[in-house]
C-alpha positions as a Markdown table, in Angstrom:
| # | Residue | x | y | z |
|---|---|---|---|---|
| 1 | Met | 32.3 | -32.3 | 42.6 |
| 2 | Thr | 30.0 | -30.0 | 40.8 |
| 3 | Trp | 26.3 | -30.4 | 40.4 |
| 4 | Arg | 26.8 | -31.2 | 36.7 |
| 5 | Glu | 29.3 | -34.0 | 37.5 |
| 6 | Leu | 26.9 | -35.5 | 40.1 |
| 7 | Asn | 24.1 | -35.3 | 37.6 |
| 8 | Asp | 26.2 | -37.0 | 34.9 |
| 9 | Met | 27.3 | -39.7 | 37.3 |
| 10 | Leu | 23.7 | -40.4 | 38.4 |
| 11 | Asp | 22.6 | -40.6 | 34.7 |
| 12 | Glu | 25.4 | -43.1 | 34.0 |
| 13 | His | 24.3 | -45.1 | 37.0 |
| 14 | Arg | 20.7 | -45.2 | 35.8 |
| 15 | Glu | 21.8 | -46.4 | 32.3 |
| 16 | Val | 23.9 | -49.2 | 33.8 |
| 17 | Gln | 21.0 | -50.3 | 36.0 |
| 18 | Asn | 18.7 | -50.3 | 33.0 |
| 19 | Arg | 21.1 | -52.4 | 31.0 |
| 20 | Leu | 21.5 | -54.9 | 33.9 |
| 21 | Asp | 17.7 | -55.1 | 34.3 |
| 22 | Glu | 17.4 | -55.9 | 30.6 |
| 23 | Gln | 20.0 | -58.6 | 30.8 |
| 24 | Thr | 18.8 | -60.3 | 34.0 |
| 25 | His | 17.1 | -63.1 | 32.1 |
| 26 | Glu | 20.3 | -63.9 | 30.3 |
| 27 | Leu | 22.2 | -64.2 | 33.6 |
| 28 | Val | 19.5 | -66.6 | 35.0 |
| 29 | Lys | 20.0 | -68.8 | 31.9 |
| 30 | Leu | 23.7 | -68.9 | 32.6 |
| 31 | Ile | 23.4 | -70.0 | 36.2 |
| 32 | Leu | 20.6 | -72.5 | 35.9 |
| 33 | Gly | 22.0 | -76.0 | 36.3 |
| 34 | Arg | 25.3 | -74.6 | 37.7 |
| 35 | Leu | 24.1 | -73.7 | 41.2 |
| 36 | Arg | 25.1 | -77.1 | 42.7 |
| 37 | Asn | 28.7 | -76.3 | 41.8 |
| 38 | Ile | 28.9 | -73.6 | 44.4 |
| 39 | Asn | 31.0 | -74.9 | 47.3 |
| 40 | Ser | 32.6 | -71.9 | 49.0 |
| 41 | Tyr | 31.3 | -70.4 | 52.2 |
| 42 | Trp | 30.5 | -67.1 | 50.5 |
| 43 | Gly | 28.9 | -68.8 | 47.6 |
| 44 | Lys | 26.6 | -70.7 | 50.0 |
| 45 | Glu | 25.8 | -67.4 | 51.7 |
| 46 | Asp | 24.8 | -66.0 | 48.3 |
| 47 | Leu | 22.7 | -69.1 | 47.6 |
| 48 | Ala | 20.8 | -68.6 | 50.9 |
| 49 | Lys | 20.1 | -64.9 | 49.9 |
| 50 | Leu | 18.9 | -66.0 | 46.5 |
| 51 | Lys | 16.6 | -68.6 | 48.0 |
| 52 | Lys | 15.2 | -66.0 | 50.4 |
| 53 | Glu | 14.5 | -63.6 | 47.5 |
| 54 | Leu | 12.9 | -66.3 | 45.4 |
| 55 | Ser | 10.6 | -67.4 | 48.3 |
| 56 | Arg | 8.8 | -64.1 | 47.7 |
| 57 | Phe | 8.0 | -65.1 | 44.1 |
| 58 | Asn | 4.8 | -66.9 | 43.4 |
| 59 | Ala | 5.5 | -69.2 | 40.4 |
| 60 | Lys | 1.7 | -69.8 | 39.8 |
| 61 | Thr | 0.8 | -66.1 | 39.5 |
| 62 | Gly | 4.2 | -64.8 | 38.3 |
| 63 | Lys | 4.0 | -62.0 | 40.8 |
| 64 | Trp | 6.3 | -60.9 | 43.7 |
| 65 | Lys | 5.0 | -60.5 | 47.2 |
| 66 | Asp | 5.4 | -57.0 | 48.6 |
C-alpha cells in the first residue's frame, strides 16, 4: 500500500464518519419506541452498552460527562 492509497483511505473513512455523525439523530428517531422488541442475547448486550453510554448524558444540561 502506498502513502497515497493510505491517505485516500483515511479521507474516505473521515467522510463516512462525518456522514454518520450527521445522520445520528435520524437513527435515534428510528429506534425510539422499538427498543422493547429486542429479545436476543446480543441485542440485550447492546442495550446494556447503550444504557451505560446514556448514563453519562445529563438531560437537564444537555451535556456529556467526561
